[in-house]
mmCIF file of the N, C-alpha and C atoms, coordinates in Angstrom:
data_MODEL
# 
_entry.id   MODEL 
# 
loop_
_atom_site.group_PDB 
_atom_site.id 
_atom_site.type_symbol 
_atom_site.label_atom_id 
_atom_site.label_alt_id 
_atom_site.label_comp_id 
_atom_site.label_asym_id 
_atom_site.label_entity_id 
_atom_site.label_seq_id 
_atom_site.pdbx_PDB_ins_code 
_atom_site.Cartn_x 
_atom_site.Cartn_y 
_atom_site.Cartn_z 
_atom_site.occupancy 
_atom_site.B_iso_or_equiv 
_atom_site.pdbx_formal_charge 
_atom_site.auth_seq_id 
_atom_site.auth_comp_id 
_atom_site.auth_asym_id 
_atom_site.auth_atom_id 
_atom_site.pdbx_PDB_model_num 
ATOM 1   N N  . MET A 1 1  ? -20.452 -15.612 7.282  1.00 0.00 ? 1  MET A N  1 
ATOM 2   C CA . MET A 1 1  ? -19.066 -15.241 6.716  1.00 0.00 ? 1  MET A CA 1 
ATOM 3   C C  . MET A 1 1  ? -18.097 -15.350 7.713  1.00 0.00 ? 1  MET A C  1 
ATOM 4   N N  . SER A 1 2  ? -17.285 -15.791 7.122  1.00 0.00 ? 2  SER A N  1 
ATOM 5   C CA . SER A 1 2  ? -15.950 -16.127 8.210  1.00 0.00 ? 2  SER A CA 1 
ATOM 6   C C  . SER A 1 2  ? -14.905 -15.600 7.635  1.00 0.00 ? 2  SER A C  1 
ATOM 7   N N  . GLY A 1 3  ? -15.015 -14.534 7.021  1.00 0.00 ? 3  GLY A N  1 
ATOM 8   C CA . GLY A 1 3  ? -13.779 -13.662 6.355  1.00 0.00 ? 3  GLY A CA 1 
ATOM 9   C C  . GLY A 1 3  ? -13.040 -14.227 4.821  1.00 0.00 ? 3  GLY A C  1 
ATOM 10  N N  . PRO A 1 4  ? -11.938 -14.122 4.825  1.00 0.00 ? 4  PRO A N  1 
ATOM 11  C CA . PRO A 1 4  ? -10.678 -13.396 5.519  1.00 0.00 ? 4  PRO A CA 1 
ATOM 12  C C  . PRO A 1 4  ? -11.380 -11.988 5.741  1.00 0.00 ? 4  PRO A C  1 
ATOM 13  N N  . PHE A 1 5  ? -10.851 -11.288 7.183  1.00 0.00 ? 5  PHE A N  1 
ATOM 14  C CA . PHE A 1 5  ? -11.138 -9.825  7.468  1.00 0.00 ? 5  PHE A CA 1 
ATOM 15  C C  . PHE A 1 5  ? -9.682  -9.183  7.304  1.00 0.00 ? 5  PHE A C  1 
ATOM 16  N N  . ILE A 1 6  ? -9.934  -8.102  7.128  1.00 0.00 ? 6  ILE A N  1 
ATOM 17  C CA . ILE A 1 6  ? -8.467  -7.073  7.244  1.00 0.00 ? 6  ILE A CA 1 
ATOM 18  C C  . ILE A 1 6  ? -8.166  -6.395  8.481  1.00 0.00 ? 6  ILE A C  1 
ATOM 19  N N  . ARG A 1 7  ? -7.568  -6.351  9.198  1.00 0.00 ? 7  ARG A N  1 
ATOM 20  C CA . ARG A 1 7  ? -7.276  -5.334  10.122 1.00 0.00 ? 7  ARG A CA 1 
ATOM 21  C C  . ARG A 1 7  ? -7.412  -3.693  10.191 1.00 0.00 ? 7  ARG A C  1 
ATOM 22  N N  . LEU A 1 8  ? -8.196  -3.517  10.533 1.00 0.00 ? 8  LEU A N  1 
ATOM 23  C CA . LEU A 1 8  ? -8.472  -1.759  10.675 1.00 0.00 ? 8  LEU A CA 1 
ATOM 24  C C  . LEU A 1 8  ? -7.219  -1.198  11.461 1.00 0.00 ? 8  LEU A C  1 
ATOM 25  N N  . ASN A 1 9  ? -7.042  -1.309  12.639 1.00 0.00 ? 9  ASN A N  1 
ATOM 26  C CA . ASN A 1 9  ? -6.007  -0.784  13.520 1.00 0.00 ? 9  ASN A CA 1 
ATOM 27  C C  . ASN A 1 9  ? -5.216  -1.540  14.059 1.00 0.00 ? 9  ASN A C  1 
ATOM 28  N N  . GLY A 1 10 ? -3.776  -0.759  14.258 1.00 0.00 ? 10 GLY A N  1 
ATOM 29  C CA . GLY A 1 10 ? -2.252  -1.438  14.816 1.00 0.00 ? 10 GLY A CA 1 
ATOM 30  C C  . GLY A 1 10 ? -2.338  -1.708  16.474 1.00 0.00 ? 10 GLY A C  1 
ATOM 31  N N  . VAL A 1 11 ? -3.661  -1.016  17.014 1.00 0.00 ? 11 VAL A N  1 
ATOM 32  C CA . VAL A 1 11 ? -3.272  -1.197  18.175 1.00 0.00 ? 11 VAL A CA 1 
ATOM 33  C C  . VAL A 1 11 ? -4.779  -1.321  18.996 1.00 0.00 ? 11 VAL A C  1 
ATOM 34  N N  . ALA A 1 12 ? -4.985  -1.720  20.300 1.00 0.00 ? 12 ALA A N  1 
ATOM 35  C CA . ALA A 1 12 ? -6.288  -2.273  20.714 1.00 0.00 ? 12 ALA A CA 1 
ATOM 36  C C  . ALA A 1 12 ? -6.705  -1.145  21.195 1.00 0.00 ? 12 ALA A C  1 
ATOM 37  N N  . LEU A 1 13 ? -8.395  -0.751  20.996 1.00 0.00 ? 13 LEU A N  1 
ATOM 38  C CA . LEU A 1 13 ? -9.011  0.134   21.597 1.00 0.00 ? 13 LEU A CA 1 
ATOM 39  C C  . LEU A 1 13 ? -9.542  0.240   22.726 1.00 0.00 ? 13 LEU A C  1 
ATOM 40  N N  . PRO A 1 14 ? -9.749  0.736   23.807 1.00 0.00 ? 14 PRO A N  1 
ATOM 41  C CA . PRO A 1 14 ? -10.018 0.830   24.759 1.00 0.00 ? 14 PRO A CA 1 
ATOM 42  C C  . PRO A 1 14 ? -11.725 -0.159  24.696 1.00 0.00 ? 14 PRO A C  1 
ATOM 43  N N  . ALA A 1 15 ? -11.702 -0.574  25.808 1.00 0.00 ? 15 ALA A N  1 
ATOM 44  C CA . ALA A 1 15 ? -13.397 -1.497  25.734 1.00 0.00 ? 15 ALA A CA 1 
ATOM 45  C C  . ALA A 1 15 ? -14.147 -0.716  26.462 1.00 0.00 ? 15 ALA A C  1 
ATOM 46  N N  . TYR A 1 16 ? -15.456 -0.946  25.963 1.00 0.00 ? 16 TYR A N  1 
ATOM 47  C CA . TYR A 1 16 ? -16.434 -0.028  26.872 1.00 0.00 ? 16 TYR A CA 1 
ATOM 48  C C  . TYR A 1 16 ? -16.803 -1.006  27.704 1.00 0.00 ? 16 TYR A C  1 
ATOM 49  N N  . GLY A 1 17 ? -16.522 -2.496  28.358 1.00 0.00 ? 17 GLY A N  1 
ATOM 50  C CA . GLY A 1 17 ? -17.118 -2.815  28.966 1.00 0.00 ? 17 GLY A CA 1 
ATOM 51  C C  . GLY A 1 17 ? -16.841 -4.663  28.778 1.00 0.00 ? 17 GLY A C  1 
ATOM 52  N N  . ASP A 1 18 ? -16.991 -4.914  29.756 1.00 0.00 ? 18 ASP A N  1 
ATOM 53  C CA . ASP A 1 18 ? -17.018 -6.857  29.833 1.00 0.00 ? 18 ASP A CA 1 
ATOM 54  C C  . ASP A 1 18 ? -18.084 -7.485  30.295 1.00 0.00 ? 18 ASP A C  1 
ATOM 55  N N  . SER A 1 19 ? -18.972 -7.338  29.783 1.00 0.00 ? 19 SER A N  1 
ATOM 56  C CA . SER A 1 19 ? -20.265 -7.807  30.149 1.00 0.00 ? 19 SER A CA 1 
ATOM 57  C C  . SER A 1 19 ? -21.751 -8.643  29.528 1.00 0.00 ? 19 SER A C  1 
ATOM 58  N N  . ASP A 1 20 ? -22.852 -9.057  29.459 1.00 0.00 ? 20 ASP A N  1 
ATOM 59  C CA . ASP A 1 20 ? -23.547 -9.380  28.633 1.00 0.00 ? 20 ASP A CA 1 
ATOM 60  C C  . ASP A 1 20 ? -24.369 -8.381  28.072 1.00 0.00 ? 20 ASP A C  1 
ATOM 61  N N  . SER A 1 21 ? -24.311 -6.960  28.976 1.00 0.00 ? 21 SER A N  1 
ATOM 62  C CA . SER A 1 21 ? -24.921 -5.545  28.230 1.00 0.00 ? 21 SER A CA 1 
ATOM 63  C C  . SER A 1 21 ? -24.288 -5.456  27.075 1.00 0.00 ? 21 SER A C  1 
ATOM 64  N N  . ASP A 1 22 ? -25.125 -4.711  26.138 1.00 0.00 ? 22 ASP A N  1 
ATOM 65  C CA . ASP A 1 22 ? -24.655 -4.152  24.866 1.00 0.00 ? 22 ASP A CA 1 
ATOM 66  C C  . ASP A 1 22 ? -23.826 -3.279  25.218 1.00 0.00 ? 22 ASP A C  1 
ATOM 67  N N  . THR A 1 23 ? -23.093 -2.666  24.253 1.00 0.00 ? 23 THR A N  1 
ATOM 68  C CA . THR A 1 23 ? -21.998 -1.957  23.955 1.00 0.00 ? 23 THR A CA 1 
ATOM 69  C C  . THR A 1 23 ? -22.212 -1.382  22.730 1.00 0.00 ? 23 THR A C  1 
ATOM 70  N N  . GLY A 1 24 ? -21.325 -0.200  22.520 1.00 0.00 ? 24 GLY A N  1 
ATOM 71  C CA . GLY A 1 24 ? -21.488 0.218   20.942 1.00 0.00 ? 24 GLY A CA 1 
ATOM 72  C C  . GLY A 1 24 ? -20.450 1.048   20.636 1.00 0.00 ? 24 GLY A C  1 
ATOM 73  N N  . TYR A 1 25 ? -20.030 0.436   19.091 1.00 0.00 ? 25 TYR A N  1 
ATOM 74  C CA . TYR A 1 25 ? -18.695 1.253   18.769 1.00 0.00 ? 25 TYR A CA 1 
ATOM 75  C C  . TYR A 1 25 ? -19.244 1.941   17.693 1.00 0.00 ? 25 TYR A C  1 
ATOM 76  N N  . LEU A 1 26 ? -18.622 2.920   16.989 1.00 0.00 ? 26 LEU A N  1 
ATOM 77  C CA . LEU A 1 26 ? -18.638 3.546   15.963 1.00 0.00 ? 26 LEU A CA 1 
ATOM 78  C C  . LEU A 1 26 ? -17.627 3.686   15.313 1.00 0.00 ? 26 LEU A C  1 
ATOM 79  N N  . TYR A 1 27 ? -17.856 3.514   13.982 1.00 0.00 ? 27 TYR A N  1 
ATOM 80  C CA . TYR A 1 27 ? -16.321 3.300   12.645 1.00 0.00 ? 27 TYR A CA 1 
ATOM 81  C C  . TYR A 1 27 ? -17.190 3.848   11.518 1.00 0.00 ? 27 TYR A C  1 
ATOM 82  N N  . VAL A 1 28 ? -16.387 4.776   10.837 1.00 0.00 ? 28 VAL A N  1 
ATOM 83  C CA . VAL A 1 28 ? -16.347 5.475   9.261  1.00 0.00 ? 28 VAL A CA 1 
ATOM 84  C C  . VAL A 1 28 ? -15.604 4.735   8.954  1.00 0.00 ? 28 VAL A C  1 
ATOM 85  N N  . ASP A 1 29 ? -15.925 4.039   7.391  1.00 0.00 ? 29 ASP A N  1 
ATOM 86  C CA . ASP A 1 29 ? -15.064 3.271   6.831  1.00 0.00 ? 29 ASP A CA 1 
ATOM 87  C C  . ASP A 1 29 ? -14.555 4.490   5.668  1.00 0.00 ? 29 ASP A C  1 
ATOM 88  N N  . ASP A 1 30 ? -13.833 5.197   5.774  1.00 0.00 ? 30 ASP A N  1 
ATOM 89  C CA . ASP A 1 30 ? -13.329 6.436   4.670  1.00 0.00 ? 30 ASP A CA 1 
ATOM 90  C C  . ASP A 1 30 ? -13.426 5.682   3.132  1.00 0.00 ? 30 ASP A C  1 
ATOM 91  N N  . LYS A 1 31 ? -12.880 4.414   2.924  1.00 0.00 ? 31 LYS A N  1 
ATOM 92  C CA . LYS A 1 31 ? -12.306 3.992   2.033  1.00 0.00 ? 31 LYS A CA 1 
ATOM 93  C C  . LYS A 1 31 ? -13.288 2.904   1.340  1.00 0.00 ? 31 LYS A C  1 
ATOM 94  N N  . ALA A 1 32 ? -14.848 2.981   1.955  1.00 0.00 ? 32 ALA A N  1 
ATOM 95  C CA . ALA A 1 32 ? -15.606 2.339   1.525  1.00 0.00 ? 32 ALA A CA 1 
ATOM 96  C C  . ALA A 1 32 ? -15.877 2.811   0.137  1.00 0.00 ? 32 ALA A C  1 
ATOM 97  N N  . ARG A 1 33 ? -16.133 1.754   -0.709 1.00 0.00 ? 33 ARG A N  1 
ATOM 98  C CA . ARG A 1 33 ? -16.890 1.906   -2.249 1.00 0.00 ? 33 ARG A CA 1 
ATOM 99  C C  . ARG A 1 33 ? -18.084 2.165   -2.626 1.00 0.00 ? 33 ARG A C  1 
ATOM 100 N N  . PRO A 1 34 ? -18.733 3.077   -3.355 1.00 0.00 ? 34 PRO A N  1 
ATOM 101 C CA . PRO A 1 34 ? -20.251 2.810   -4.207 1.00 0.00 ? 34 PRO A CA 1 
ATOM 102 C C  . PRO A 1 34 ? -20.804 1.399   -4.507 1.00 0.00 ? 34 PRO A C  1 
ATOM 103 N N  . ASN A 1 35 ? -21.954 1.407   -3.553 1.00 0.00 ? 35 ASN A N  1 
ATOM 104 C CA . ASN A 1 35 ? -23.149 0.041   -4.310 1.00 0.00 ? 35 ASN A CA 1 
ATOM 105 C C  . ASN A 1 35 ? -22.268 -1.598  -3.932 1.00 0.00 ? 35 ASN A C  1 
ATOM 106 N N  . ARG A 1 36 ? -21.661 -1.580  -2.547 1.00 0.00 ? 36 ARG A N  1 
ATOM 107 C CA . ARG A 1 36 ? -21.145 -2.391  -2.529 1.00 0.00 ? 36 ARG A CA 1 
ATOM 108 C C  . ARG A 1 36 ? -21.023 -2.706  -1.172 1.00 0.00 ? 36 ARG A C  1 
ATOM 109 N N  . ARG A 1 37 ? -21.276 -3.982  -0.629 1.00 0.00 ? 37 ARG A N  1 
ATOM 110 C CA . ARG A 1 37 ? -21.498 -5.079  0.419  1.00 0.00 ? 37 ARG A CA 1 
ATOM 111 C C  . ARG A 1 37 ? -20.033 -5.010  1.368  1.00 0.00 ? 37 ARG A C  1 
ATOM 112 N N  . TYR A 1 38 ? -20.255 -4.415  2.984  1.00 0.00 ? 38 TYR A N  1 
ATOM 113 C CA . TYR A 1 38 ? -19.017 -4.707  3.351  1.00 0.00 ? 38 TYR A CA 1 
ATOM 114 C C  . TYR A 1 38 ? -19.136 -5.504  4.722  1.00 0.00 ? 38 TYR A C  1 
ATOM 115 N N  . TYR A 1 39 ? -18.697 -6.376  5.040  1.00 0.00 ? 39 TYR A N  1 
ATOM 116 C CA . TYR A 1 39 ? -18.405 -6.923  6.556  1.00 0.00 ? 39 TYR A CA 1 
ATOM 117 C C  . TYR A 1 39 ? -17.524 -6.444  7.835  1.00 0.00 ? 39 TYR A C  1 
ATOM 118 N N  . TYR A 1 40 ? -18.158 -6.641  8.858  1.00 0.00 ? 40 TYR A N  1 
ATOM 119 C CA . TYR A 1 40 ? -17.180 -5.994  9.564  1.00 0.00 ? 40 TYR A CA 1 
ATOM 120 C C  . TYR A 1 40 ? -17.370 -6.791  11.622 1.00 0.00 ? 40 TYR A C  1 
ATOM 121 N N  . LEU A 1 41 ? -16.124 -6.767  12.004 1.00 0.00 ? 41 LEU A N  1 
ATOM 122 C CA . LEU A 1 41 ? -16.621 -7.615  13.007 1.00 0.00 ? 41 LEU A CA 1 
ATOM 123 C C  . LEU A 1 41 ? -15.580 -6.735  14.168 1.00 0.00 ? 41 LEU A C  1 
ATOM 124 N N  . VAL A 1 42 ? -15.408 -7.026  15.537 1.00 0.00 ? 42 VAL A N  1 
ATOM 125 C CA . VAL A 1 42 ? -14.728 -6.706  16.606 1.00 0.00 ? 42 VAL A CA 1 
ATOM 126 C C  . VAL A 1 42 ? -14.078 -7.794  17.482 1.00 0.00 ? 42 VAL A C  1 
ATOM 127 N N  . GLU A 1 43 ? -12.867 -7.357  17.398 1.00 0.00 ? 43 GLU A N  1 
ATOM 128 C CA . GLU A 1 43 ? -12.287 -8.468  18.078 1.00 0.00 ? 43 GLU A CA 1 
ATOM 129 C C  . GLU A 1 43 ? -11.813 -7.787  19.567 1.00 0.00 ? 43 GLU A C  1 
ATOM 130 N N  . GLY A 1 44 ? -12.203 -8.451  20.817 1.00 0.00 ? 44 GLY A N  1 
ATOM 131 C CA . GLY A 1 44 ? -11.340 -7.810  21.758 1.00 0.00 ? 44 GLY A CA 1 
ATOM 132 C C  . GLY A 1 44 ? -10.896 -8.961  22.664 1.00 0.00 ? 44 GLY A C  1 
ATOM 133 N N  . ILE A 1 45 ? -10.336 -8.202  23.726 1.00 0.00 ? 45 ILE A N  1 
ATOM 134 C CA . ILE A 1 45 ? -9.884  -9.006  24.983 1.00 0.00 ? 45 ILE A CA 1 
ATOM 135 C C  . ILE A 1 45 ? -10.938 -8.965  26.124 1.00 0.00 ? 45 ILE A C  1 
ATOM 136 N N  . ASN A 1 46 ? -10.956 -10.110 26.890 1.00 0.00 ? 46 ASN A N  1 
ATOM 137 C CA . ASN A 1 46 ? -12.059 -9.787  27.804 1.00 0.00 ? 46 ASN A CA 1 
ATOM 138 C C  . ASN A 1 46 ? -11.385 -10.057 29.078 1.00 0.00 ? 46 ASN A C  1 
ATOM 139 N N  . SER A 1 47 ? -12.288 -9.736  30.208 1.00 0.00 ? 47 SER A N  1 
ATOM 140 C CA . SER A 1 47 ? -11.847 -10.013 31.526 1.00 0.00 ? 47 SER A CA 1 
ATOM 141 C C  . SER A 1 47 ? -10.732 -10.948 31.824 1.00 0.00 ? 47 SER A C  1 
ATOM 142 N N  . LEU A 1 48 ? -10.603 -12.352 31.452 1.00 0.00 ? 48 LEU A N  1 
ATOM 143 C CA . LEU A 1 48 ? -10.027 -13.167 31.342 1.00 0.00 ? 48 LEU A CA 1 
ATOM 144 C C  . LEU A 1 48 ? -8.640  -12.853 30.317 1.00 0.00 ? 48 LEU A C  1 
ATOM 145 N N  . GLY A 1 49 ? -8.578  -11.886 29.676 1.00 0.00 ? 49 GLY A N  1 
ATOM 146 C CA . GLY A 1 49 ? -7.593  -12.159 29.093 1.00 0.00 ? 49 GLY A CA 1 
ATOM 147 C C  . GLY A 1 49 ? -7.343  -13.165 27.596 1.00 0.00 ? 49 GLY A C  1 
ATOM 148 N N  . LEU A 1 50 ? -8.755  -13.550 27.336 1.00 0.00 ? 50 LEU A N  1 
ATOM 149 C CA . LEU A 1 50 ? -9.011  -14.411 26.327 1.00 0.00 ? 50 LEU A CA 1 
ATOM 150 C C  . LEU A 1 50 ? -9.709  -13.581 24.721 1.00 0.00 ? 50 LEU A C  1 
ATOM 151 N N  . PHE A 1 51 ? -9.291  -13.725 23.537 1.00 0.00 ? 51 PHE A N  1 
ATOM 152 C CA . PHE A 1 51 ? -9.844  -12.914 22.667 1.00 0.00 ? 51 PHE A CA 1 
ATOM 153 C C  . PHE A 1 51 ? -11.737 -13.403 22.289 1.00 0.00 ? 51 PHE A C  1 
ATOM 154 N N  . GLU A 1 52 ? -12.109 -12.450 21.845 1.00 0.00 ? 52 GLU A N  1 
ATOM 155 C CA . GLU A 1 52 ? -13.733 -12.682 21.583 1.00 0.00 ? 52 GLU A CA 1 
ATOM 156 C C  . GLU A 1 52 ? -13.770 -12.151 20.493 1.00 0.00 ? 52 GLU A C  1 
ATOM 157 N N  . ARG A 1 53 ? -14.571 -12.533 19.545 1.00 0.00 ? 53 ARG A N  1 
ATOM 158 C CA . ARG A 1 53 ? -14.981 -11.586 18.573 1.00 0.00 ? 53 ARG A CA 1 
ATOM 159 C C  . ARG A 1 53 ? -16.887 -11.366 18.483 1.00 0.00 ? 53 ARG A C  1 
ATOM 160 N N  . SER A 1 54 ? -16.802 -10.205 17.847 1.00 0.00 ? 54 SER A N  1 
ATOM 161 C CA . SER A 1 54 ? -18.306 -9.820  17.763 1.00 0.00 ? 54 SER A CA 1 
ATOM 162 C C  . SER A 1 54 ? -18.948 -10.540 16.955 1.00 0.00 ? 54 SER A C  1 
ATOM 163 N N  . HIS A 1 55 ? -20.348 -10.512 16.604 1.00 0.00 ? 55 HIS A N  1 
ATOM 164 C CA . HIS A 1 55 ? -21.057 -10.898 15.616 1.00 0.00 ? 55 HIS A CA 1 
ATOM 165 C C  . HIS A 1 55 ? -20.794 -10.014 14.461 1.00 0.00 ? 55 HIS A C  1 
ATOM 166 N N  . VAL A 1 56 ? -20.877 -10.863 13.388 1.00 0.00 ? 56 VAL A N  1 
ATOM 167 C CA . VAL A 1 56 ? -20.516 -9.902  11.765 1.00 0.00 ? 56 VAL A CA 1 
ATOM 168 C C  . VAL A 1 56 ? -21.548 -9.250  11.735 1.00 0.00 ? 56 VAL A C  1 
ATOM 169 N N  . ALA A 1 57 ? -21.269 -7.825  11.118 1.00 0.00 ? 57 ALA A N  1 
ATOM 170 C CA . ALA A 1 57 ? -22.046 -6.813  10.848 1.00 0.00 ? 57 ALA A CA 1 
ATOM 171 C C  . ALA A 1 57 ? -22.173 -6.543  9.505  1.00 0.00 ? 57 ALA A C  1 
ATOM 172 N N  . SER A 1 58 ? -23.311 -6.285  9.009  1.00 0.00 ? 58 SER A N  1 
ATOM 173 C CA . SER A 1 58 ? -23.069 -6.217  7.382  1.00 0.00 ? 58 SER A CA 1 
ATOM 174 C C  . SER A 1 58 ? -23.733 -4.375  6.897  1.00 0.00 ? 58 SER A C  1 
ATOM 175 N N  . ALA A 1 59 ? -22.865 -4.035  6.280  1.00 0.00 ? 59 ALA A N  1 
ATOM 176 C CA . ALA A 1 59 ? -23.299 -2.432  5.885  1.00 0.00 ? 59 ALA A CA 1 
ATOM 177 C C  . ALA A 1 59 ? -23.178 -2.735  3.922  1.00 0.00 ? 59 ALA A C  1 
ATOM 178 N N  . ARG A 1 60 ? -24.334 -1.746  3.224  1.00 0.00 ? 60 ARG A N  1 
ATOM 179 C CA . ARG A 1 60 ? -23.968 -1.344  1.782  1.00 0.00 ? 60 ARG A CA 1 
ATOM 180 C C  . ARG A 1 60 ? -23.907 -0.252  1.736  1.00 0.00 ? 60 ARG A C  1 
ATOM 181 N N  . THR A 1 61 ? -22.915 0.357   0.780  1.00 0.00 ? 61 THR A N  1 
ATOM 182 C CA . THR A 1 61 ? -22.957 1.421   0.273  1.00 0.00 ? 61 THR A CA 1 
ATOM 183 C C  . THR A 1 61 ? -23.927 1.962   -0.576 1.00 0.00 ? 61 THR A C  1 
ATOM 184 N N  . LEU A 1 62 ? -24.320 3.123   -0.764 1.00 0.00 ? 62 LEU A N  1 
ATOM 185 C CA . LEU A 1 62 ? -25.477 3.463   -1.758 1.00 0.00 ? 62 LEU A CA 1 
ATOM 186 C C  . LEU A 1 62 ? -24.436 3.605   -3.104 1.00 0.00 ? 62 LEU A C  1 
ATOM 187 N N  . PRO A 1 63 ? -25.562 3.628   -4.250 1.00 0.00 ? 63 PRO A N  1 
ATOM 188 C CA . PRO A 1 63 ? -24.756 3.714   -5.609 1.00 0.00 ? 63 PRO A CA 1 
ATOM 189 C C  . PRO A 1 63 ? -24.177 5.397   -5.291 1.00 0.00 ? 63 PRO A C  1 
ATOM 190 N N  . GLU A 1 64 ? -23.461 5.259   -6.709 1.00 0.00 ? 64 GLU A N  1 
ATOM 191 C CA . GLU A 1 64 ? -23.138 6.330   -7.078 1.00 0.00 ? 64 GLU A CA 1 
ATOM 192 C C  . GLU A 1 64 ? -24.077 7.232   -7.968 1.00 0.00 ? 64 GLU A C  1 
ATOM 193 N N  . ARG A 1 65 ? -23.946 8.509   -7.856 1.00 0.00 ? 65 ARG A N  1 
ATOM 194 C CA . ARG A 1 65 ? -24.876 9.401   -8.307 1.00 0.00 ? 65 ARG A CA 1 
ATOM 195 C C  . ARG A 1 65 ? -24.478 10.084  -9.696 1.00 0.00 ? 65 ARG A C  1 
# 
């Protein structure tokens, strides 16, 4: 999945680290609609000042009851 993606925040968030070890971020999508698949990625700036993107993650919302 290559996008297009929509920017969700206007400012950079503090990074949890710049290493090969796993880091964790949590995002709650309050605008997600029922029974749809959404795709997300994190874009950050590494210690060299270069932009890096995470792997794309996807999630499916549950159908309405």
